[in-house]
N, C-alpha and C positions, 0 to 999 in steps of 0.2 A: 154673290158669286160663290158657288158651292161645287166642290169637286164631285163628279159622278163616276170617275174612272179609277182612281187610285184608292187603295185601302191602306189605312195606317192602324189606328186604334179602332176596332169595330164599334166601340161605344161612341166614338166621335163621328164616324162617317156613315154608319148604317142608316141613320135617320134620313140621309139625303139620297140613298141609293135604292131604297125599297121601291119596287115597281108601283106606278101610280094607278092601281086598281081601286083602292079606297084609301086615300091619304088622310088617315086619322090625324086630327089636330095634334101637333107636337112641336117642340122647341129643340134647337141644337143643344148638345151637352154643355156648351160654354155659357148658355143662359140657364142657370140652375141655382139651387139653394146656396146661400153663402157668397154669392158673387158680389163683386164691386163694380159699380157703373161709374164711368168717367163724368165728373162734374163739368159744368160750364160749356158743354157742347151738346148738339143734338145727338141723342142716344139711339142707335139702331136696335130694334127688337124684331126678330124675324123667325120664320119657321115654315112648316108645311101644313096644308089643309086640303080639303076637297076643292076642286076648281069652282070658283063662284061662292064658296062658303064665306059668310061674314065673320070676321075675327075682330074682337074688341079687346084692346090692351089698356089696362089701367094701372097707374102707379102714382103715388104722392099727389093725389087730387087731380090728375089729368087723365084724359081718356082719348085714345086714338082708335079709329075704326078703318078697316081695310077689307079686301076680299082676296081669296086665293086666286092666283093667276091660272092660266090654262094648264101650266105644269104643276100646279099645287103650291108654288112658292108664294109667300106673302112677307111684307115688311112694313113697319111703321117707324117713324122717328119721333121719339119723345122730345119734348121741349127741354132746354138746358135745365139741369138739376143742381141743387146746392148740397153741400156736405150733409149726410144723413146716415142714420143707422136703423136697423130693425124694420125696414120696409117690406111690403109684400107686393110682388108683381102679379097681377091677375090677367090671364088670357082666357077669353071666353069665346067659344065657337060651338062645335058639335058636342064639346065637353068643356069642363072648366079646369084650368091648370093654375096652380098657385106656386109661385117661386118665393120661398120664404127667406128671412134673414138677409135681405138685400141691403148693401151699403152703397153710399155714393162718396167718391173721393178721387184718388189718383190711380190710374191703371197704366202699367208699363209692361212691355213685352221684352223678354231677353232672348236673343237669337245669335246665330253664328256658330262658332266651333268650340274647341276644348275648354278654354277658360270660362265659358258660359255653362258648359256641361258639368264641370267639377262640382261635386256636392259637398255640403257642410260636413258630412261624415268622412269625406276624403281628406279634409283639412284639419279637423278638430284635434287630431293627435299632435299637430305641429304648428297650430295657429291659435294663439291665446285669444284673439278676437272671436274666433268661432266657438271656443269653449265658453266664453262669457255670454255669447249670444244664445247658446242653447240653455244656459243656466237662467237667463233672464225671462224665458218664456213662461206661460203662453203669451201670444200677441193677438188678442181678440180683434184688433183693428186691422190686422194684416192677413190677407187671404191669398191662397196659392191655387192656381189651376193646373191640374195634372192631366195632360192629354192621354196618357196611358189608361188612367181610370175614368177619364171623361167627367170629372167633377171638381168643384171648388172645395177647399178645406180651410179651416182656421189654422193659422200658423201656431204649432205647438212644438215642444222639443222632439216629439216623435215624427211629425210630418215635415218639419224643417230639415231634419237630418238627411233626407233623401232629395232635397231641393237644391237648385243652383246656389252655390255659396255666394258668388258675385252678385247675382240678382237679389238674393235675400238681404245681404248687407246694404245694398242700394235702397231696397224697399224699407228696411228697418230705419235707415237714416231719414227717409222721407216721413215715415210715421212719427218718429221722435220729434222732428223739427217743425213739421207742418201741422201736427195735431189733427190729422184727418185720416180716414181709412185709406188703405193702399191695397190694390190688387195686382198680383204678379202672374204672368204667363210665360212659359218657356217653350221655344222651338229651336233646338240647337243639336248639332252632331259634331263630334270630335273629328279634327283633321279633314274637314270638307272644303272643297274649292268654292269660291264665291259664285262662280257660274252656275252652280247647282241650286242657288237660292233665288234665281229669277228665271222666268220662262223664256223660251225661244222667241216668242212674240215681243217680250220686253226688250230682249237683246237686239233683235232686228230693228226695233223701232227707235233705238238710241243712235242718233247720228254720230256722236263723238266716239262711241264704241266701235261703230262700223268704220269710221275714218282711221282709228288707231290700228285696226286689223289690216286695212288696205295699205297703210304706211309700212307696217311690219312686212307685208307680202313683197314689197319692192326689193328687199334685200334678203329674203328668205329662200333658200334653195332646198326644196323638199327632197330631191334626189340625193343631194349630198348628205342631208340629214338621215336618209334611209340607209345610205352606205355606212355611215358611222354607227347607226343602230345595229346593223348586221354584225359588225365587229364586236360591239358591246355585248350583244346577245350571245354570240358564240363564246366570248370570254366568260360571261355569266354562267352559261350552261356547264362549262368545264369546271368552274369553281363550285357551282351548285352540286354537281355530281360528287365531287371530292368532299364537300361539306356533309352531304347526306350519308356518305360512306363512313364518315367519322362521327355520325350521330349529331351533327350540328345543324343550325338553321341556315338554309341556303341563301337567305336574303330575298330581296324583292326583285322580280324580273323587270328589266328595263321596259319602259313604255314605248310602243311603236310610234314614231313621229306621225303627225297628222297635218293636213294642209291648213293654211291660215283660216281661222274661224272654226276649225274642227274641234270636237269634244268627244272624249271616249265614253261619256254617259249622257243621258238625256238632260238637257238644260231644264232647270226648274223642278226636277223631281223632288228635291228637298223642300222647296217652297210649297208644292202641292201637298206634300205629306205632313209637314210640320207647321206651316203658317196658314195656308188657305182654310183649314177647318175653323179658324178663329176669325176670319174676315167675314163681315165688316164690323166686328165688335169695336166699340168706341174706346180709344186709348189716348193717353197723353203723349207717349212716345216710345222709342225703342232703345234698349241698351244692346249694342251690337259688338260682337267680338269677331274679327276676321283678319287674316293676314298670312298665317303659316301655310295654308293649303293651296295658295295660289288661286288662279281663276278657273283652271280646268279647260280653258279655251286657248288654243294655239294663237299666239300673237296679241292677245288681249291682256294688258297689264291690270294690276289691282285697282289703280286709280280710276280707270275708265269703267271697269266692271262694277265697282261700288257706285259709280255715278249712274250707271244704267239702272241699278237697283233702286237708288233714291228717286230718280226721275219717274220710275214706273210706280212709285208709291209703296214699294216693299219696305223701305226703312226710312226713318227719320228719328232723330233723338240724340242720345249720347252714343257716340261711335267709338269703340275701343278697337283701334286698328293700327297696325304698323305702317299702313300705306296711305290712308286717306280719311277724311272726315266728310260725311255726306249728308245732304239735306234733301228732304222731300216731304211727302205727306202720306198718311195712312187713310185711304179712301176719303180724300178731300177734307180731312180734319187737320187743322194746324196744331202742332205739338211743340213741346220744348226742345231745345237743342243745346248741346254742350260738347266738350272734348275731354277725353281721358286717355292717356297712354299707359301701356302695360306696366312700365316701371313705376308708375305712380299708384298702381293698384295692387301692390304686394306688400303685406299680406292682403287677402281679399277684402278685408273690412276697411282698408285705409281710405278708399274713395268716399264711402258713406260717412266715415267719421270726420273727414276733412270739411264737411259742410257743403261740398260741391253738389251733393244730391239735392239738398233743399233749394239751392239756387236754381237748379234746373226745374225742380217741381213748381217753383213760383212763376215760371215763365208762362204768361197767358197767351201771347201771340194773337193773331187774327183768327177768328173762327168763322169761315165763310159759310154761306148757306149750302146745304147739300144739293147735289144735282138731282135731276129727275130720276126717280127710283127705277123707272123702266130701263135706265142705262145698265143696271146690274141684274135685270131680268126678274125683278120682284113685282108683286102686285102693287097697285096704286093705293096710296094712303088718302083717306078722306078727312 
């Protein structure tokens, strides 16, 4: 499943949006040098090629063969791998691609809002744990994927400084206690509603979310809300004019009320922009921060919004939320699950140092067989 409409980091999405005149064999940026693959599950490897082109994927003694579909997409699933370092992934078709320095271990995605966005450099001046973490580098077994650059890097004092502090400390805890490679990926934006992290189709398909909005609508008077809004807006305009005249910040204009189920922005635009480019990369789970930004959907509470996300397969793992803890799956892979509240995660290193990270990392869970690859629009594997 690859976005063909929205652009985020050109390096991440350009490979999937190039017109299919001649689809030269290529891989998405997330499948690149220094990456970490998830152990103990079937590992998806995918990309683009000419329609009908034979593609052979080899790694750690196993070989999978497939062909490019009519739209050029292809995918294979590698058999479950065990902890390893220094592997080379070979993809052979019209040309040969080698992905070097591949590790196998634990892979986690960090997503949500501000507490996941906060970088090591933002904390190191007031957090002793972050200072010590930077001084302890480099971390050859810890790899970071940056969507903006579209590449994996080894965790060093330089690269870690601009990475999510919360996710880094979580990963460092896993690395220290599990003694296996750890890969970390981030898709997070400060102050964002949870409704922007799942698509409209996901929202409409969730019966409990729909029921919650219908129940809210029974006692919601949109006309009365609009009347109150007009009063608030007039008051804000008066104060804003005075503030500007005094050279002060006028503050935020009140939001116009919407009918039940309404949203002032496209549902799922953050999911498409920050998560979809990494799907269906094999992961153990998700470290999710959500709560402050609400849902962005009139009448939908945080509990049901996060439930819609989890049931749709957007999130599952350790959920850092003031509202709920959610379980589901990331493209049919079973992953670890745990709970962490904000107050237990300050300073940012406390969660990892508590040993909770390693307990989550050891959760094996059930690993079901993958569904038919045609479900995701990719070529068939042989």
